[in-house]
N, CA, C and O of each residue as an XYZ file, in Angstrom:
468
protein
N      -6.259     33.556      1.947
C      -5.101     32.237      1.124
C      -5.000     31.880      1.397
O      -5.388     31.825      2.564
N      -3.935     30.516      0.547
C      -4.550     28.653     -0.182
C      -2.680     28.610     -0.661
O      -1.885     29.399     -1.172
N      -2.643     27.130     -0.109
C      -1.377     26.654     -0.343
C      -1.926     25.919     -1.678
O      -2.971     25.350     -1.991
N      -0.673     26.225     -2.314
C      -0.378     25.673     -3.598
C       0.691     24.316     -4.508
O       1.673     24.529     -5.219
N       0.326     23.535     -4.305
C       1.223     22.378     -4.718
C       1.291     22.163     -6.380
O       0.300     21.821     -7.025
N       2.844     22.459     -7.087
C       3.260     21.738     -8.258
C       3.444     20.963     -8.810
O       4.301     21.019     -7.928
N       3.668     19.659     -9.822
C       3.420     18.374    -10.143
C       4.377     18.640    -11.269
O       4.484     19.839    -11.525
N       5.035     17.905    -11.941
C       5.622     17.431    -13.015
C       5.905     15.915    -12.450
O       6.471     15.505    -11.437
N       4.915     14.922    -14.143
C       4.564     14.236    -14.301
C       5.995     13.082    -15.235
O       5.444     12.757    -16.287
N       7.073     12.602    -15.223
C       8.124     12.130    -16.272
C       7.855     11.499    -16.819
O       7.006     10.707    -16.408
N       8.406     11.371    -18.224
C       8.233      9.894    -18.379
C       9.252      9.390    -19.466
O       9.084      9.400    -20.686
N      10.636      8.830    -18.574
C      11.738      8.308    -19.086
C      11.851      6.623    -20.106
O      12.751      5.786    -20.048
N      10.600      6.607    -20.952
C      10.392      4.762    -21.575
C      10.592      6.474    -23.170
O      10.689      7.652    -23.513
N      10.494      4.760    -23.468
C       9.718      4.881    -25.689
C       8.190      4.405    -25.586
O       8.097      3.192    -25.778
N       7.587      4.719    -25.460
C       6.211      4.240    -24.927
C       5.839      5.477    -24.601
O       6.460      6.208    -23.829
N       4.095      5.943    -25.587
C       3.456      6.792    -24.849
C       2.619      6.196    -24.226
O       2.600      4.992    -24.478
N       1.774      6.601    -23.371
C       0.531      6.970    -22.402
C      -0.423      7.398    -22.411
O      -0.141      8.520    -22.830
N      -1.856      7.396    -22.207
C      -3.152      7.960    -21.871
C      -2.818      8.106    -20.536
O      -2.092      7.466    -19.776
N      -3.750      9.432    -20.382
C      -4.372      9.210    -18.830
C      -5.183      8.650    -18.492
O      -5.612      8.330    -19.600
N      -6.025      8.076    -17.629
C      -6.688      7.065    -17.530
C      -7.537      7.034    -16.044
O      -8.518      6.292    -15.982
N      -7.060      8.043    -14.561
C      -7.132      8.573    -13.813
C      -6.921      9.305    -13.180
O      -5.694      9.363    -13.093
N      -7.553     10.306    -12.343
C      -7.193     11.561    -12.917
C      -8.576     11.722    -10.886
O      -9.780     11.530    -10.716
N      -7.777     12.014    -10.207
C      -8.996     11.983     -8.443
C      -8.409     12.914     -7.716
O      -7.342     12.994     -7.107
N      -9.469     13.717     -7.931
C      -9.330     15.232     -6.817
C      -9.280     14.398     -5.697
O      -8.707     13.357     -6.018
N      -9.806     14.386     -3.912
C      -9.659     13.917     -2.927
C     -10.257     15.165     -2.168
O     -11.324     15.248     -1.560
N      -8.982     16.396     -2.430
C      -9.241     17.492     -1.242
C      -8.513     18.044     -2.705
O      -8.094     17.424     -3.682
N      -8.573     19.709     -2.332
C      -8.366     20.685     -2.862
C      -8.699     20.808     -4.723
O      -9.305     19.961     -5.379
N      -8.060     22.195     -5.290
C      -8.312     21.971     -6.570
C      -7.790     22.381     -7.552
O      -7.057     23.368     -7.616
N      -8.427     20.968     -9.292
C      -6.905     21.335    -10.099
C      -7.159     22.204    -10.884
O      -8.047     22.368    -11.720
N      -6.019     22.950    -10.444
C      -5.985     24.208    -11.478
C      -5.284     23.841    -13.691
O      -5.481     24.130    -14.871
N      -4.823     23.393    -13.154
C      -3.907     22.355    -13.707
C      -4.171     21.503    -13.917
O      -4.679     20.865    -12.995
N      -3.998     20.630    -15.676
C      -4.982     19.422    -15.683
C      -3.387     18.852    -16.286
O      -2.832     19.450    -17.208
N      -2.611     17.316    -15.454
C      -1.371     17.051    -16.969
C      -2.116     16.146    -18.149
O      -3.087     15.523    -18.579
N      -0.652     16.693    -18.283
C      -1.566     16.172    -20.324
C      -2.290     14.897    -20.743
O      -1.499     13.955    -20.786
N      -3.298     14.630    -21.004
C      -4.344     13.269    -21.911
C      -2.945     12.342    -22.438
O      -2.599     11.242    -22.008
N      -2.435     12.982    -23.259
C      -1.522     12.159    -23.198
C      -0.138     13.151    -23.050
O       0.122     14.352    -23.126
N       0.856     11.370    -22.688
C       2.412     11.258    -22.273
C       2.875     10.668    -23.028
O       2.825      9.443    -23.140
N       3.544     11.605    -23.851
C       4.780     11.573    -25.837
C       5.749     11.112    -24.969
O       6.274     11.891    -24.174
N       6.108      9.738    -25.025
C       7.674      9.355    -24.614
C       8.850     10.565    -24.495
O       8.970     11.662    -25.041
N       9.458      9.999    -23.749
C      10.818     11.020    -22.964
C       9.785     12.580    -22.994
O      10.450     13.433    -23.581
N       8.521     13.112    -22.581
C       8.138     13.819    -22.251
C       7.946     14.192    -20.083
O       7.992     13.567    -19.024
N       7.799     15.152    -20.432
C       7.031     15.976    -19.063
C       5.527     15.983    -19.197
O       4.799     15.537    -20.085
N       5.209     16.748    -17.824
C       3.631     16.982    -18.365
C       3.045     17.396    -16.130
O       3.088     16.690    -15.122
N       2.559     18.971    -16.415
C       2.215     19.869    -14.795
C       1.472     19.002    -14.416
O       1.222     18.161    -15.280
N       1.022     18.861    -13.487
C      -0.571     19.483    -12.365
C       0.079     19.937    -11.415
O       1.208     19.837    -10.935
N      -1.268     20.687    -11.158
C      -0.648     21.810    -10.042
C      -2.839     22.102     -9.295
O      -3.796     22.389    -10.014
N      -2.862     21.891     -7.887
C      -3.995     22.290     -6.686
C      -3.522     23.026     -5.474
O      -2.406     23.414     -5.128
N      -4.163     23.067     -5.183
C      -4.270     24.168     -4.405
C      -5.304     23.787     -3.715
O      -6.120     22.902     -3.969
N      -5.199     24.822     -2.427
C      -6.533     24.438     -1.147
C      -6.779     26.135      0.243
O      -5.689     26.687      0.089
N      -7.154     26.553      0.749
C      -7.370     27.508      0.986
C      -7.151     27.063      2.645
O      -7.608     26.070      3.211
N      -6.181     28.294      3.283
C      -5.586     27.376      4.448
C      -5.825     27.658      5.236
O      -5.038     28.027      6.108
N      -7.554     27.613      5.368
C      -8.928     26.438      6.583
C      -8.732     25.569      6.057
O      -8.286     24.814      6.921
N      -8.742     25.029      5.098
C      -9.611     23.435      4.454
C      -7.789     22.477      4.927
O      -7.676     21.812      5.956
N      -6.500     22.690      3.793
C      -5.540     22.467      3.898
C      -5.251     21.519      4.246
O      -4.735     21.326      5.347
N      -5.615     20.246      3.013
C      -5.692     19.418      2.414
C      -5.430     19.552      0.921
O      -5.752     20.514      0.224
N      -4.972     18.749      0.638
C      -4.879     18.295     -0.752
C      -4.230     16.697     -1.196
O      -3.336     15.991     -0.730
N      -5.081     16.580     -2.209
C      -5.171     15.067     -2.277
C      -4.658     15.092     -3.776
O      -4.567     16.256     -4.166
N      -4.284     14.131     -4.762
C      -4.804     14.139     -6.061
C      -3.821     12.771     -6.325
O      -2.691     12.593     -5.870
N      -4.908     11.518     -7.538
C      -3.906     10.662     -7.728
C      -4.250     11.085     -9.191
O      -5.040     11.818     -9.786
N      -2.848      9.904     -9.533
C      -2.772     10.189    -11.197
C      -2.992      9.028    -11.741
O      -3.406      8.423    -10.752
N      -3.026      7.944    -12.971
C      -3.044      6.752    -13.535
C      -3.041      7.031    -14.754
O      -3.970      7.233    -15.536
N      -1.336      7.032    -14.954
C      -0.689      6.283    -17.620
C      -1.180      4.746    -17.061
O      -1.181      4.058    -16.040
N      -1.662      4.721    -18.716
C      -1.751      2.808    -18.268
C      -0.852      3.934    -20.593
O      -0.812      4.996    -21.214
N      -0.503      2.687    -20.632
C       0.220      2.242    -21.722
C      -0.630      2.135    -22.997
O      -1.476      1.241    -22.960
N      -0.544      3.186    -24.596
C      -1.579      2.470    -25.268
C      -1.177      2.068    -25.409
O      -1.821      1.303    -24.691
N      -0.023      1.199    -25.911
C       0.147     -0.712    -26.594
C       0.757     -1.646    -25.631
O       1.814     -1.648    -25.000
N      -0.134     -2.343    -25.713
C      -0.135     -3.733    -25.147
C       0.738     -4.619    -24.898
O       0.806     -5.698    -25.486
N       1.631     -4.167    -23.827
C       2.844     -4.258    -24.225
C       3.160     -5.552    -23.240
O       4.211     -6.193    -23.263
N       1.893     -5.832    -22.266
C       2.102     -6.804    -21.104
C       1.202     -7.656    -20.602
O       0.868     -8.034    -19.479
N       0.781     -7.943    -22.107
C       0.481     -9.361    -22.224
C      -0.934     -9.659    -21.392
O      -1.392    -10.551    -20.678
N      -1.462     -7.987    -22.076
C      -2.807     -8.144    -21.961
C      -3.463     -7.806    -20.054
O      -4.511     -7.268    -19.696
N      -2.611     -8.245    -19.427
C      -1.517     -7.071    -17.628
C      -2.755     -6.171    -17.756
O      -3.192     -6.070    -18.902
N      -3.321     -5.581    -16.909
C      -3.313     -4.516    -16.674
C      -2.780     -3.490    -16.420
O      -3.284     -2.906    -15.461
N      -1.631     -2.820    -17.066
C      -0.552     -1.234    -17.240
C      -0.675     -0.391    -16.114
O       0.378     -0.162    -15.518
N      -2.120      0.331    -15.510
C      -1.415      0.872    -15.160
C      -0.586      1.703    -14.040
O      -0.410      1.431    -12.853
N      -0.093      2.906    -14.877
C       0.983      3.642    -13.269
C       0.545      4.133    -12.935
O      -0.489      4.523    -13.477
N       1.040      4.666    -11.433
C      -0.688      4.935    -10.157
C       0.515      6.182    -10.107
O       1.444      6.076    -10.908
N       0.490      7.387     -9.143
C       0.725      7.637     -7.937
C      -0.339      8.629     -7.463
O      -1.529      8.840     -7.698
N       0.616      9.141     -6.695
C      -0.664      9.420     -5.343
C       0.077     11.177     -4.466
O       1.099     11.096     -3.784
N      -0.691     12.653     -4.681
C      -0.138     13.110     -3.663
C      -0.555     14.178     -3.088
O      -1.074     15.259     -3.367
N       0.077     13.152     -1.571
C      -1.159     14.263     -0.442
C       0.096     15.466      1.210
O       1.042     15.465      1.997
N      -1.438     16.436      0.427
C      -0.359     17.437      1.656
C      -2.170     17.461      2.375
O      -3.349     17.200      2.134
N      -1.257     17.965      3.332
C      -2.319     17.867      4.835
C      -1.706     19.280      6.072
O      -1.386     19.994      5.121
N      -1.551     19.643      6.582
C      -1.596     20.349      7.243
C       0.749     20.938      7.545
O       1.359     21.061      8.607
N       1.125     21.067      6.484
C       2.546     21.103      5.928
C       3.222     19.711      5.750
O       4.453     19.729      5.759
N       2.679     18.649      5.610
C       2.681     17.254      5.639
C       2.769     16.659      4.169
O       1.845     15.962      3.749
N       4.152     17.002      3.199
C       4.375     16.075      1.836
C       3.581     14.909      2.497
O       3.171     14.786      3.651
N       3.464     13.850      1.096
C       3.143     11.889      1.011
C       2.723     12.585     -0.549
O       2.059     13.479     -1.072
N       4.122     10.868     -0.989
C       3.977     10.884     -2.520
C       3.466      9.358     -1.826
O       3.205      9.170     -0.638
N       3.418      8.478     -2.802
C       3.166      6.938     -2.998
C       2.617      6.476     -4.579
O       1.503      6.805     -4.986
N       3.563      5.681     -5.373
C       3.492      5.357     -6.002
C       3.109      3.951     -6.946
O       2.883      2.888     -6.368
N       3.073      4.029     -8.067
C       2.190      1.869     -8.016
C       3.872      1.452     -9.435
O       4.595      1.943    -10.301
N       3.681      0.727     -8.978
C       4.610     -0.480     -9.825
C       3.939     -1.461    -10.959
O       2.784     -1.887    -10.945
N       4.677     -1.643    -11.678
C       4.256     -2.922    -12.347
C       4.635     -3.543    -13.061
O       5.462     -3.060    -13.834
N       4.156     -5.288    -13.238
C       5.644     -6.074    -12.415
C       4.985     -7.154    -14.099
O       3.834     -7.511    -14.350
N       6.269     -7.380    -14.915
C       4.702     -8.058    -16.094
C       6.523     -9.078    -16.297
O       7.635     -8.644    -16.596
N       6.020    -10.578    -15.946
C       6.425    -10.965    -15.590
C       7.395    -12.387    -16.979
O       7.002    -13.499    -17.333
N       7.985    -12.028    -17.160
C       8.779    -12.402    -18.534
C       8.696    -11.650    -19.600
O       8.882    -12.246    -20.661
N       8.469    -10.487    -19.655
C       8.152     -9.037    -19.773
C       9.357     -8.098    -19.993
O      10.101     -7.764    -20.916
N       9.102     -7.735    -18.160
C       9.678     -6.205    -17.657
C       8.718     -5.442    -16.527
O       7.615     -5.789    -16.105
N       9.209     -4.736    -16.321
C       8.583     -4.636    -14.992
C       8.421     -2.673    -15.830
O       8.807     -2.283    -16.931
N       7.874     -2.084    -14.967
C       7.377     -0.292    -14.525
C       7.713     -0.123    -13.582
O       7.797     -0.986    -12.708
N       8.159      1.643    -13.413
C       8.632      1.401    -11.496
C       9.145      3.475    -11.462
O      10.135      4.183    -11.650
N       7.398      3.635    -11.020
C       7.257      4.795    -10.797
C       8.065      5.487     -9.020
O       7.966      5.329     -7.803
N       8.908      6.362    -10.163
C       9.940      6.664     -8.641
C       9.173      8.665     -7.790
O       8.283      9.376     -8.255
N       9.674      8.794     -7.051
C       9.291     10.480     -7.321
C      10.645     10.542     -5.977
O      11.209      9.860     -5.121
N      10.580     12.275     -6.766
C      11.467     12.692     -6.190
C      11.245     14.483     -5.352
O      10.086     14.845     -5.556
N      12.055     15.568     -4.528
C      11.721     16.329     -3.670
C       9.806     16.125     -3.092
O       9.145     17.002     -2.536
N       9.321     14.681     -3.468
C       7.716     15.002     -2.062
C       8.376     15.630     -0.607
O       7.418     16.186     -0.071
N       9.190     15.740     -0.010
C       9.565     15.159      1.170
C       9.955     17.363      1.399
O       9.286     18.114      2.108
N      10.702     17.608      0.870
C      10.911     19.630      0.296
C       9.705     20.492      0.786
O       8.500     20.466      0.539
N      10.534     21.294      1.607
C       8.964     22.086      1.382
C       9.746     23.755      0.504
O      10.177     24.877      0.769
N       9.490     22.831     -0.604
C      10.433     24.452     -2.510
C       8.389     25.208     -2.537
O       7.203     24.976     -2.768
N       9.655     26.397     -1.989
C       8.329     27.887     -3.099
C       7.833     27.661     -1.275
O       7.970     26.980     -0.259
N       7.030     29.120     -2.050
C       5.808     29.913     -0.890
C       4.895     28.353     -1.159
O       4.817     27.269     -1.736
N       4.053     29.808      0.281
C       2.153     29.464      1.092
C       2.108     31.092      0.955
O       2.707     32.023      1.495
N       1.180     30.973      0.043
C       0.438     32.426      0.576
C      -0.812     32.447      1.260
O      -1.300     33.518      1.621
């Protein structure tokens, strides 16, 4: 028996992003997110953990392939955590004074969607 999580990362911008962070703290990654995230595209990831461990933690980061923020590091990030029936998502935003911001949002993170096996 195991728990499985499926996540989707969406790029709602006209920029192309490169995967620059993919860290698994707990669980096993069975579907990797795309290494290149094209404009207005989605990519999926999937992790699982045995029911006796009951923890999943995965962090990802994408960096724009173009220098849009005047050489300020511009990695957008997100983390998904699952522990004993509870979901938690956190995100990181980029503030680029005089140019603009990039915000990462999450949806349906707290919902128990799907089945546990």
